[in-house]
BAMIFI-542472 format. One record per residue (C-alpha): x, y, z. Coordinates in Angstrom, 2 decimals, decimal comma. Last residue first. Layout:
# BAMIFI-542472
<atom x="X" y="Y" z="Z"/>
...
END
This chain:
# BAMIFI-542472
<atom x="35,52" y="-43,50" z="44,59"/>
<atom x="33,13" y="-45,38" z="46,89"/>
<atom x="31,71" y="-48,73" z="45,72"/>
<atom x="34,55" y="-50,76" z="47,22"/>
<atom x="33,75" y="-49,60" z="50,70"/>
<atom x="30,35" y="-51,58" z="50,37"/>
<atom x="27,87" y="-49,19" z="51,85"/>
<atom x="26,00" y="-50,17" z="54,97"/>
<atom x="22,15" y="-49,70" z="54,97"/>
<atom x="20,02" y="-49,37" z="58,16"/>
<atom x="16,65" y="-50,44" z="58,62"/>
<atom x="14,39" y="-49,55" z="61,54"/>
<atom x="13,09" y="-51,65" z="64,30"/>
<atom x="9,82" y="-50,39" z="65,85"/>
<atom x="10,52" y="-48,95" z="69,36"/>
<atom x="13,65" y="-48,88" z="71,40"/>
<atom x="15,75" y="-48,08" z="68,29"/>
<atom x="17,03" y="-51,70" z="67,28"/>
<atom x="18,67" y="-51,40" z="63,88"/>
<atom x="17,83" y="-54,01" z="61,40"/>
<atom x="20,30" y="-54,82" z="58,57"/>
<atom x="20,69" y="-54,10" z="54,97"/>
<atom x="23,97" y="-54,50" z="52,76"/>
<atom x="24,74" y="-52,07" z="50,13"/>
<atom x="26,47" y="-51,95" z="46,80"/>
<atom x="26,51" y="-55,91" z="46,08"/>
<atom x="24,04" y="-55,50" z="43,05"/>
<atom x="21,06" y="-57,05" z="44,94"/>
<atom x="21,53" y="-54,46" z="47,65"/>
<atom x="21,68" y="-51,72" z="44,95"/>
<atom x="18,34" y="-52,75" z="43,34"/>
<atom x="16,70" y="-53,23" z="46,87"/>
<atom x="17,60" y="-49,73" z="47,70"/>
<atom x="16,78" y="-48,03" z="44,27"/>
<atom x="13,00" y="-48,68" z="44,31"/>
<atom x="12,42" y="-47,38" z="47,90"/>
<atom x="14,62" y="-44,31" z="47,12"/>
<atom x="12,66" y="-43,46" z="44,04"/>
<atom x="9,22" y="-43,62" z="45,91"/>
<atom x="10,71" y="-41,36" z="48,81"/>
<atom x="12,07" y="-38,83" z="46,35"/>
<atom x="15,70" y="-39,38" z="44,77"/>
<atom x="15,30" y="-38,10" z="41,10"/>
<atom x="16,50" y="-34,64" z="42,08"/>
<atom x="18,00" y="-34,54" z="45,66"/>
<atom x="15,73" y="-33,39" z="48,38"/>
<atom x="18,11" y="-34,20" z="51,15"/>
<atom x="15,08" y="-35,78" z="53,29"/>
<atom x="15,06" y="-38,54" z="50,54"/>
<atom x="18,44" y="-39,89" z="51,52"/>
<atom x="18,68" y="-40,00" z="55,45"/>
<atom x="15,07" y="-41,39" z="55,25"/>
<atom x="16,39" y="-44,41" z="53,60"/>
<atom x="18,75" y="-44,96" z="56,36"/>
<atom x="22,46" y="-44,52" z="56,33"/>
<atom x="25,79" y="-46,38" z="57,16"/>
<atom x="28,91" y="-45,28" z="55,63"/>
<atom x="27,83" y="-41,82" z="55,47"/>
<atom x="26,30" y="-40,33" z="52,34"/>
<atom x="27,72" y="-37,67" z="49,76"/>
<atom x="30,74" y="-39,64" z="49,13"/>
<atom x="30,61" y="-38,84" z="45,37"/>
<atom x="30,45" y="-42,73" z="44,68"/>
<atom x="27,29" y="-42,93" z="47,13"/>
<atom x="25,53" y="-39,87" z="45,32"/>
<atom x="26,11" y="-41,56" z="41,99"/>
<atom x="24,95" y="-44,78" z="43,19"/>
<atom x="21,61" y="-43,06" z="44,40"/>
<atom x="20,95" y="-41,76" z="40,84"/>
<atom x="22,12" y="-45,06" z="39,36"/>
<atom x="19,75" y="-47,03" z="41,63"/>
<atom x="16,61" y="-44,48" z="40,60"/>
<atom x="17,52" y="-45,07" z="37,01"/>
<atom x="17,66" y="-48,85" z="37,59"/>
<atom x="14,23" y="-49,08" z="39,37"/>
<atom x="12,57" y="-46,80" z="36,91"/>
<atom x="13,41" y="-48,95" z="33,91"/>
<atom x="10,87" y="-47,86" z="31,06"/>
<atom x="9,59" y="-44,82" z="32,85"/>
<atom x="13,07" y="-43,33" z="34,01"/>
<atom x="14,65" y="-44,93" z="30,60"/>
<atom x="12,32" y="-42,80" z="28,30"/>
<atom x="14,95" y="-40,26" z="27,38"/>
<atom x="17,72" y="-42,88" z="27,23"/>
<atom x="15,51" y="-44,55" z="24,79"/>
<atom x="14,89" y="-41,54" z="23,07"/>
<atom x="18,64" y="-41,19" z="22,49"/>
<atom x="18,91" y="-44,53" z="20,68"/>
<atom x="15,82" y="-43,57" z="18,74"/>
<atom x="17,48" y="-40,29" z="17,85"/>
<atom x="20,38" y="-42,08" z="16,11"/>
<atom x="18,19" y="-44,57" z="14,07"/>
<atom x="15,90" y="-41,57" z="13,19"/>
<atom x="18,98" y="-39,50" z="11,93"/>
<atom x="20,10" y="-42,45" z="9,83"/>
<atom x="16,60" y="-42,69" z="8,24"/>
<atom x="16,98" y="-38,86" z="7,38"/>
<atom x="20,27" y="-39,61" z="5,83"/>
<atom x="18,74" y="-42,27" z="3,64"/>
<atom x="15,89" y="-40,38" z="2,49"/>
<atom x="18,37" y="-37,23" z="1,61"/>
<atom x="20,39" y="-39,52" z="-0,41"/>
<atom x="17,53" y="-41,18" z="-2,16"/>
<atom x="16,20" y="-37,82" z="-3,30"/>
<atom x="13,26" y="-35,55" z="-2,68"/>
<atom x="11,78" y="-34,78" z="-5,86"/>
<atom x="12,89" y="-31,32" z="-7,72"/>
<atom x="14,70" y="-28,72" z="-5,78"/>
<atom x="17,08" y="-26,33" z="-7,61"/>
<atom x="18,66" y="-25,23" z="-4,47"/>
<atom x="19,55" y="-28,92" z="-3,89"/>
<atom x="21,60" y="-29,50" z="-0,32"/>
<atom x="19,53" y="-27,55" z="2,03"/>
<atom x="16,17" y="-28,28" z="0,40"/>
<atom x="16,97" y="-31,97" z="0,25"/>
<atom x="18,11" y="-31,98" z="3,96"/>
<atom x="14,90" y="-30,22" z="5,19"/>
<atom x="12,75" y="-32,52" z="2,98"/>
<atom x="14,64" y="-35,65" z="4,34"/>
<atom x="14,24" y="-34,41" z="7,99"/>
<atom x="10,36" y="-33,96" z="7,41"/>
<atom x="9,85" y="-37,49" z="5,87"/>
<atom x="11,67" y="-39,05" z="8,71"/>
<atom x="10,11" y="-37,43" z="11,49"/>
<atom x="6,45" y="-37,93" z="10,19"/>
<atom x="6,38" y="-41,51" z="10,58"/>
<atom x="8,79" y="-41,26" z="13,39"/>
<atom x="6,09" y="-40,22" z="15,50"/>
<atom x="5,19" y="-43,80" z="15,94"/>
<atom x="8,42" y="-44,28" z="17,75"/>
<atom x="7,49" y="-42,01" z="20,57"/>
<atom x="4,08" y="-43,66" z="21,01"/>
<atom x="5,87" y="-47,02" z="21,30"/>
<atom x="8,26" y="-45,44" z="23,94"/>
<atom x="5,25" y="-44,60" z="26,16"/>
<atom x="3,42" y="-47,81" z="25,38"/>
<atom x="6,52" y="-50,02" z="26,46"/>
<atom x="7,89" y="-51,70" z="23,38"/>
<atom x="7,42" y="-55,32" z="22,37"/>
<atom x="3,71" y="-55,26" z="21,17"/>
<atom x="4,68" y="-56,32" z="17,58"/>
<atom x="2,42" y="-53,79" z="15,88"/>
<atom x="4,88" y="-50,80" z="16,31"/>
<atom x="7,90" y="-53,09" z="15,15"/>
<atom x="5,68" y="-54,09" z="11,95"/>
<atom x="4,81" y="-50,46" z="11,45"/>
<atom x="8,55" y="-49,43" z="11,52"/>
<atom x="9,74" y="-52,34" z="9,20"/>
<atom x="7,22" y="-51,35" z="6,56"/>
<atom x="7,92" y="-47,64" z="7,07"/>
<atom x="11,67" y="-48,30" z="6,06"/>
<atom x="10,61" y="-50,68" z="2,97"/>
<atom x="8,30" y="-47,67" z="1,76"/>
<atom x="10,78" y="-45,08" z="2,34"/>
<atom x="13,52" y="-46,80" z="0,29"/>
<atom x="11,18" y="-47,39" z="-2,45"/>
<atom x="10,32" y="-43,71" z="-2,60"/>
<atom x="13,80" y="-42,73" z="-2,38"/>
<atom x="14,55" y="-44,69" z="-5,34"/>
<atom x="11,46" y="-43,28" z="-7,38"/>
<atom x="11,86" y="-39,54" z="-6,33"/>
<atom x="10,06" y="-38,69" z="-3,04"/>
<atom x="7,32" y="-36,20" z="-3,02"/>
<atom x="7,27" y="-32,25" z="-2,99"/>
<atom x="4,52" y="-30,16" z="-1,67"/>
<atom x="2,71" y="-26,71" z="-1,94"/>
<atom x="0,12" y="-26,54" z="1,11"/>
<atom x="-3,55" y="-25,82" z="-0,09"/>
<atom x="-3,08" y="-28,10" z="-2,98"/>
<atom x="-2,45" y="-26,89" z="-6,60"/>
<atom x="1,17" y="-25,99" z="-5,93"/>
<atom x="2,99" y="-29,10" z="-6,66"/>
<atom x="6,52" y="-28,23" z="-6,02"/>
<atom x="9,16" y="-28,06" z="-8,89"/>
<atom x="11,65" y="-25,88" z="-7,16"/>
<atom x="10,47" y="-22,64" z="-8,85"/>
<atom x="6,71" y="-23,27" z="-8,22"/>
<atom x="7,53" y="-23,51" z="-4,41"/>
<atom x="9,35" y="-20,22" z="-4,27"/>
<atom x="11,30" y="-20,37" z="-1,15"/>
<atom x="12,71" y="-17,20" z="0,37"/>
<atom x="13,42" y="-18,12" z="3,78"/>
<atom x="15,19" y="-21,28" z="2,70"/>
<atom x="17,46" y="-18,97" z="0,81"/>
<atom x="18,19" y="-16,91" z="3,73"/>
<atom x="19,05" y="-19,91" z="6,00"/>
<atom x="21,24" y="-21,05" z="3,32"/>
<atom x="23,05" y="-17,64" z="2,88"/>
<atom x="23,34" y="-17,31" z="6,67"/>
<atom x="24,94" y="-20,76" z="7,06"/>
<atom x="27,51" y="-20,00" z="4,15"/>
<atom x="28,18" y="-16,77" z="6,02"/>
<atom x="28,94" y="-18,70" z="9,23"/>
<atom x="30,98" y="-21,33" z="7,41"/>
<atom x="33,19" y="-18,63" z="5,84"/>
<atom x="33,57" y="-16,79" z="9,09"/>
<atom x="34,93" y="-19,81" z="10,92"/>
<atom x="34,90" y="-18,22" z="14,30"/>
<atom x="38,37" y="-16,83" z="15,57"/>
<atom x="40,39" y="-19,02" z="17,70"/>
<atom x="40,71" y="-19,86" z="21,39"/>
<atom x="40,19" y="-23,87" z="21,92"/>
<atom x="40,99" y="-24,86" z="25,38"/>
<atom x="40,59" y="-28,32" z="25,51"/>
<atom x="38,39" y="-30,45" z="27,94"/>
<atom x="38,22" y="-34,38" z="28,47"/>
<atom x="35,62" y="-36,47" z="29,95"/>
<atom x="33,04" y="-35,33" z="27,41"/>
<atom x="29,29" y="-35,90" z="28,86"/>
<atom x="27,61" y="-38,65" z="27,31"/>
<atom x="25,12" y="-37,60" z="24,59"/>
<atom x="21,36" y="-36,96" z="25,21"/>
<atom x="20,06" y="-35,63" z="21,88"/>
<atom x="16,43" y="-35,05" z="21,35"/>
<atom x="14,78" y="-34,40" z="17,95"/>
<atom x="11,34" y="-36,07" z="18,47"/>
<atom x="9,92" y="-33,87" z="21,26"/>
<atom x="6,26" y="-34,92" z="20,07"/>
<atom x="6,51" y="-37,81" z="22,49"/>
<atom x="6,34" y="-35,38" z="25,62"/>
<atom x="3,01" y="-34,01" z="24,41"/>
<atom x="1,54" y="-37,43" z="23,51"/>
<atom x="-1,84" y="-36,91" z="25,06"/>
<atom x="-1,46" y="-40,11" z="27,35"/>
<atom x="0,83" y="-37,92" z="29,71"/>
<atom x="-2,34" y="-35,99" z="31,04"/>
<atom x="-3,59" y="-39,31" z="32,52"/>
<atom x="-0,79" y="-39,50" z="35,16"/>
<atom x="2,04" y="-41,69" z="35,84"/>
<atom x="4,05" y="-41,47" z="32,65"/>
<atom x="4,12" y="-37,82" z="32,96"/>
<atom x="5,56" y="-37,86" z="36,60"/>
<atom x="8,33" y="-40,41" z="35,40"/>
<atom x="9,13" y="-38,36" z="32,44"/>
<atom x="9,06" y="-35,10" z="34,55"/>
<atom x="11,47" y="-36,56" z="37,21"/>
<atom x="13,74" y="-37,82" z="34,44"/>
<atom x="13,71" y="-34,43" z="32,80"/>
<atom x="14,34" y="-32,63" z="36,05"/>
<atom x="17,57" y="-34,71" z="36,76"/>
<atom x="18,77" y="-34,79" z="33,24"/>
<atom x="18,95" y="-31,09" z="32,54"/>
<atom x="17,07" y="-29,52" z="29,74"/>
<atom x="18,02" y="-27,52" z="26,79"/>
<atom x="15,76" y="-25,80" z="24,18"/>
<atom x="14,00" y="-25,92" z="20,95"/>
<atom x="10,29" y="-25,69" z="19,95"/>
<atom x="8,82" y="-25,28" z="16,48"/>
<atom x="5,20" y="-23,92" z="16,31"/>
<atom x="2,77" y="-24,11" z="13,33"/>
<atom x="-0,85" y="-23,08" z="13,73"/>
<atom x="-1,97" y="-21,88" z="10,15"/>
<atom x="-5,34" y="-20,31" z="10,26"/>
<atom x="-4,96" y="-18,93" z="13,67"/>
<atom x="-8,29" y="-17,11" z="14,57"/>
<atom x="-8,03" y="-14,68" z="17,54"/>
<atom x="-11,53" y="-13,93" z="18,99"/>
<atom x="-11,39" y="-11,21" z="21,77"/>
<atom x="-8,17" y="-10,12" z="22,93"/>
<atom x="-9,27" y="-9,13" z="26,47"/>
<atom x="-12,25" y="-11,53" z="26,86"/>
<atom x="-10,48" y="-14,37" z="25,37"/>
<atom x="-11,55" y="-16,82" z="22,52"/>
<atom x="-8,39" y="-18,35" z="21,11"/>
<atom x="-9,08" y="-20,24" z="17,82"/>
<atom x="-6,80" y="-23,10" z="16,31"/>
<atom x="-5,96" y="-24,58" z="13,00"/>
<atom x="-4,04" y="-27,44" z="11,87"/>
<atom x="-1,42" y="-28,35" z="9,38"/>
<atom x="1,79" y="-27,79" z="11,32"/>
<atom x="1,96" y="-31,10" z="13,14"/>
<atom x="3,00" y="-29,37" z="16,36"/>
<atom x="0,54" y="-26,58" z="16,69"/>
<atom x="-2,29" y="-28,83" z="17,64"/>
<atom x="-0,44" y="-30,17" z="20,65"/>
<atom x="0,91" y="-26,75" z="21,55"/>
<atom x="-2,85" y="-25,38" z="21,47"/>
<atom x="-4,26" y="-28,19" z="23,56"/>
<atom x="-1,67" y="-27,49" z="26,20"/>
<atom x="-2,39" y="-23,86" z="26,35"/>
<atom x="-6,18" y="-24,80" z="26,50"/>
<atom x="-5,54" y="-27,08" z="29,40"/>
<atom x="-3,58" y="-24,47" z="31,39"/>
<atom x="-6,08" y="-24,29" z="34,22"/>
<atom x="-4,28" y="-26,78" z="36,21"/>
<atom x="-0,60" y="-26,69" z="35,72"/>
<atom x="1,22" y="-29,19" z="33,42"/>
<atom x="1,86" y="-26,79" z="30,58"/>
<atom x="3,76" y="-24,52" z="32,91"/>
<atom x="5,77" y="-27,48" z="33,97"/>
<atom x="6,85" y="-28,31" z="30,49"/>
<atom x="7,90" y="-24,72" z="29,83"/>
<atom x="9,74" y="-24,47" z="32,99"/>
<atom x="11,63" y="-27,54" z="32,30"/>
<atom x="12,50" y="-26,34" z="28,59"/>
<atom x="15,47" y="-24,67" z="30,03"/>
<atom x="17,02" y="-21,97" z="27,62"/>
<atom x="13,74" y="-21,72" z="25,73"/>
<atom x="13,16" y="-21,05" z="22,20"/>
<atom x="9,76" y="-21,17" z="20,70"/>
<atom x="10,10" y="-20,99" z="16,87"/>
<atom x="7,47" y="-19,58" z="14,66"/>
<atom x="5,15" y="-20,39" z="11,87"/>
<atom x="4,48" y="-19,76" z="8,06"/>
<atom x="1,16" y="-18,06" z="9,17"/>
<atom x="3,11" y="-15,04" z="10,52"/>
<atom x="0,28" y="-12,65" z="11,17"/>
<atom x="-2,11" y="-14,92" z="12,94"/>
<atom x="1,04" y="-16,79" z="14,49"/>
<atom x="2,00" y="-13,48" z="16,45"/>
<atom x="-1,66" y="-13,41" z="17,71"/>
<atom x="-1,35" y="-17,00" z="18,69"/>
<atom x="1,94" y="-16,54" z="20,46"/>
<atom x="0,28" y="-13,83" z="22,47"/>
<atom x="-2,39" y="-16,17" z="23,54"/>
<atom x="-0,11" y="-19,04" z="24,27"/>
<atom x="2,00" y="-16,59" z="26,37"/>
<atom x="5,29" y="-15,46" z="24,76"/>
<atom x="8,51" y="-16,39" z="26,48"/>
<atom x="11,01" y="-17,00" z="23,89"/>
<atom x="10,11" y="-15,82" z="20,37"/>
<atom x="11,71" y="-16,59" z="17,02"/>
<atom x="11,03" y="-16,08" z="13,47"/>
<atom x="8,82" y="-12,91" z="13,17"/>
<atom x="7,87" y="-10,96" z="10,23"/>
<atom x="6,51" y="-7,64" z="11,22"/>
<atom x="3,13" y="-6,76" z="9,76"/>
<atom x="2,42" y="-3,35" z="7,94"/>
<atom x="-0,67" y="-1,64" z="8,31"/>
<atom x="-3,52" y="-2,13" z="5,75"/>
<atom x="-3,52" y="0,64" z="2,94"/>
<atom x="-6,33" y="2,82" z="2,42"/>
<atom x="-7,29" y="2,96" z="-1,45"/>
<atom x="-10,13" y="0,52" z="-0,78"/>
<atom x="-11,88" y="3,02" z="1,64"/>
<atom x="-11,90" y="5,76" z="-0,86"/>
<atom x="-13,17" y="3,44" z="-3,75"/>
<atom x="-15,99" y="2,33" z="-1,39"/>
<atom x="-17,06" y="5,81" z="-0,48"/>
<atom x="-16,84" y="6,89" z="-4,14"/>
<atom x="-19,11" y="3,92" z="-5,25"/>
<atom x="-21,63" y="4,42" z="-2,30"/>
<atom x="-21,94" y="8,25" z="-3,36"/>
<atom x="-22,47" y="7,20" z="-7,11"/>
<atom x="-25,36" y="4,70" z="-6,21"/>
<atom x="-26,91" y="7,39" z="-3,81"/>
<atom x="-27,30" y="9,91" z="-6,65"/>
<atom x="-29,74" y="12,32" z="-4,95"/>
<atom x="-27,49" y="15,63" z="-5,88"/>
<atom x="-27,09" y="16,14" z="-2,27"/>
<atom x="-25,91" y="12,49" z="-1,96"/>
<atom x="-23,48" y="13,07" z="-4,68"/>
<atom x="-22,15" y="16,38" z="-3,24"/>
<atom x="-21,74" y="14,82" z="0,09"/>
<atom x="-19,63" y="11,73" z="-1,46"/>
<atom x="-17,59" y="14,35" z="-3,09"/>
<atom x="-16,86" y="16,13" z="0,14"/>
<atom x="-16,00" y="12,78" z="1,69"/>
<atom x="-13,75" y="11,82" z="-0,94"/>
<atom x="-11,74" y="15,07" z="-0,54"/>
<atom x="-11,45" y="14,47" z="3,39"/>
<atom x="-10,34" y="10,83" z="2,52"/>
<atom x="-7,63" y="12,12" z="0,20"/>
<atom x="-6,27" y="14,27" z="2,92"/>
<atom x="-6,39" y="11,16" z="5,47"/>
<atom x="-4,82" y="8,89" z="2,69"/>
<atom x="-2,00" y="11,20" z="2,16"/>
<atom x="-1,25" y="11,34" z="5,91"/>
<atom x="-1,94" y="7,74" z="6,24"/>
<atom x="0,71" y="7,11" z="3,28"/>
<atom x="3,30" y="8,73" z="5,31"/>
<atom x="2,53" y="6,63" z="8,44"/>
<atom x="2,72" y="3,61" z="6,10"/>
<atom x="6,19" y="4,39" z="4,65"/>
<atom x="7,60" y="4,99" z="8,30"/>
<atom x="5,90" y="1,61" z="9,29"/>
<atom x="7,50" y="-0,17" z="6,45"/>
<atom x="10,89" y="1,25" z="7,13"/>
<atom x="10,44" y="-0,25" z="10,82"/>
<atom x="9,21" y="-3,39" z="9,42"/>
<atom x="12,30" y="-3,90" z="7,21"/>
<atom x="14,48" y="-3,21" z="10,04"/>
<atom x="12,73" y="-5,93" z="12,19"/>
<atom x="12,84" y="-8,32" z="9,36"/>
<atom x="16,69" y="-8,05" z="8,98"/>
<atom x="16,84" y="-8,34" z="12,74"/>
<atom x="14,90" y="-11,55" z="12,71"/>
<atom x="16,79" y="-13,07" z="9,81"/>
<atom x="19,94" y="-12,37" z="11,78"/>
<atom x="18,21" y="-14,12" z="14,72"/>
<atom x="17,74" y="-17,15" z="12,30"/>
<atom x="21,29" y="-17,18" z="11,17"/>
<atom x="22,62" y="-16,97" z="14,96"/>
<atom x="20,30" y="-19,80" z="16,20"/>
<atom x="23,21" y="-22,28" z="15,80"/>
<atom x="25,49" y="-20,12" z="18,17"/>
<atom x="22,75" y="-19,65" z="20,64"/>
<atom x="22,15" y="-23,58" z="20,65"/>
<atom x="25,79" y="-24,14" z="21,53"/>
<atom x="26,01" y="-21,29" z="23,99"/>
<atom x="22,98" y="-22,80" z="25,76"/>
<atom x="24,06" y="-26,27" z="26,14"/>
<atom x="27,44" y="-25,39" z="27,42"/>
<atom x="27,93" y="-28,59" z="29,55"/>
<atom x="27,97" y="-26,65" z="32,94"/>
<atom x="24,70" y="-27,85" z="34,07"/>
<atom x="23,99" y="-31,46" z="33,12"/>
<atom x="23,02" y="-32,23" z="29,60"/>
<atom x="20,07" y="-32,98" z="27,43"/>
<atom x="19,62" y="-31,07" z="24,12"/>
<atom x="16,06" y="-30,56" z="22,80"/>
<atom x="14,10" y="-30,57" z="19,62"/>
<atom x="10,38" y="-30,05" z="18,45"/>
<atom x="10,18" y="-30,11" z="14,63"/>
<atom x="7,96" y="-29,03" z="11,82"/>
<atom x="8,73" y="-30,31" z="8,34"/>
<atom x="4,98" y="-30,13" z="7,20"/>
<atom x="3,63" y="-33,59" z="6,29"/>
<atom x="0,86" y="-34,17" z="4,04"/>
<atom x="-1,27" y="-37,40" z="3,49"/>
<atom x="-2,65" y="-36,78" z="0,05"/>
<atom x="-1,91" y="-40,38" z="-1,09"/>
<atom x="-0,12" y="-41,34" z="-4,45"/>
<atom x="3,44" y="-42,17" z="-3,87"/>
<atom x="3,42" y="-41,65" z="-0,02"/>
<atom x="5,59" y="-39,38" z="1,70"/>
<atom x="3,73" y="-35,93" z="0,72"/>
<atom x="6,12" y="-33,34" z="1,60"/>
<atom x="5,38" y="-29,73" z="2,83"/>
<atom x="6,56" y="-26,24" z="1,33"/>
<atom x="6,32" y="-22,78" z="2,92"/>
<atom x="4,64" y="-24,16" z="6,04"/>
<atom x="7,90" y="-23,86" z="8,20"/>
<atom x="10,98" y="-23,51" z="6,19"/>
<atom x="12,84" y="-20,96" z="8,91"/>
<atom x="11,43" y="-23,15" z="11,69"/>
<atom x="12,49" y="-26,64" z="10,28"/>
<atom x="15,99" y="-25,28" z="9,47"/>
<atom x="16,36" y="-24,01" z="13,15"/>
<atom x="15,25" y="-27,46" z="14,41"/>
<atom x="18,03" y="-29,15" z="12,27"/>
<atom x="20,65" y="-26,76" z="13,22"/>
<atom x="20,08" y="-26,87" z="16,87"/>
<atom x="20,15" y="-30,45" z="16,90"/>
<atom x="23,53" y="-30,44" z="15,17"/>
<atom x="24,67" y="-27,88" z="17,56"/>
<atom x="24,34" y="-30,06" z="20,49"/>
<atom x="25,42" y="-33,31" z="18,85"/>
<atom x="28,73" y="-31,84" z="18,22"/>
<atom x="29,52" y="-32,46" z="22,20"/>
<atom x="30,58" y="-29,34" z="23,52"/>
<atom x="33,82" y="-27,39" z="23,80"/>
<atom x="32,33" y="-24,11" z="22,69"/>
<atom x="35,00" y="-23,58" z="20,03"/>
<atom x="35,27" y="-27,33" z="19,06"/>
<atom x="31,34" y="-27,84" z="18,87"/>
<atom x="30,89" y="-24,56" z="16,86"/>
<atom x="33,72" y="-25,27" z="14,42"/>
<atom x="32,23" y="-28,91" z="14,07"/>
END
């Protein structure tokens, strides 16, 4: 709450940032197997976004919550710089050792002892140290190919942070970016692999493709993207539905100037927590380490609660009462709840052990909260007429249209969410709601329609 109060933003914003940041630092270090016996494995990887109009301080809220992760990034960079110096020193020693080894190899060859020469050469090569790799936690504008290269040396995963996710989505929609889109789809679940084959970089094999995503987005561009996505075949691949941790709170009506020092104790506790989760030793917290990915399971009480919760979810998904796009988003809760439960459990219990009932119930509460916000996210696709009418009504209330106007007067302004199709949907809705009256206007040619605003609908 300290961040929300000082930044003067909804507490939802830093909460989303914290959860996705936790997922990024844990990465593939440890997973959860939600079923009692099955080997279905969930890596606690999350994609999240906060939605709000410009000026709601989305970026400052997320930036505050990412400070523990960036602090780890700085520490890792300093360690890498020191490791590079040590490696350069080792290379100088190795160069001299190699010259000596080459001389010994020549002697062995001259003596006709090729086996001995081979042993000496192999020993010299084995003594040479691999160059150090830099641990990375966050990237902001890496190309998919560069991100792949970073993941190749950071198999635990990375967070892609974007101030505005609109550009990220738009880039993945462009023709020619099908490979990048496929890469992100694969990197969401955290258990897959991916291979880039490029002329410049050659072949980059990513054994562990795990990418978290976090950023802000404005309501207008988001609504336009949702409508666009639901109207084309690309939208069927589930990219949008992978954005599970989305918060779209109502904008606060009041603002209060809070000018105080940050809570240093809370900030230090956060850094300590992130640092602990960055150094998980699976075997020390009771994880099963025999599989490719170390994992925990639920304890008995949490397991019963999970089974009951999942039964309700699967029943809803099979009832056919939801629109396909929203149903697809709901289906992703199968992995969302175990992921959040594991993250909460790891944060609250340094000693580890099976995931507790408390963590499971908190994760289910998160899922309920996020479902409400997901309905708001998918409203442009579920209720396009109502969304278009809401957008046009806001312009009417703000006095941005004259008392009498035409449909062309609206869509020629280029307002977000009010293109020609949206205006054509909004006008009948507002007429039926009593906001507008429609009448024919003689123009000397084909009659046109004019719309008179109900004076009571203006502010």
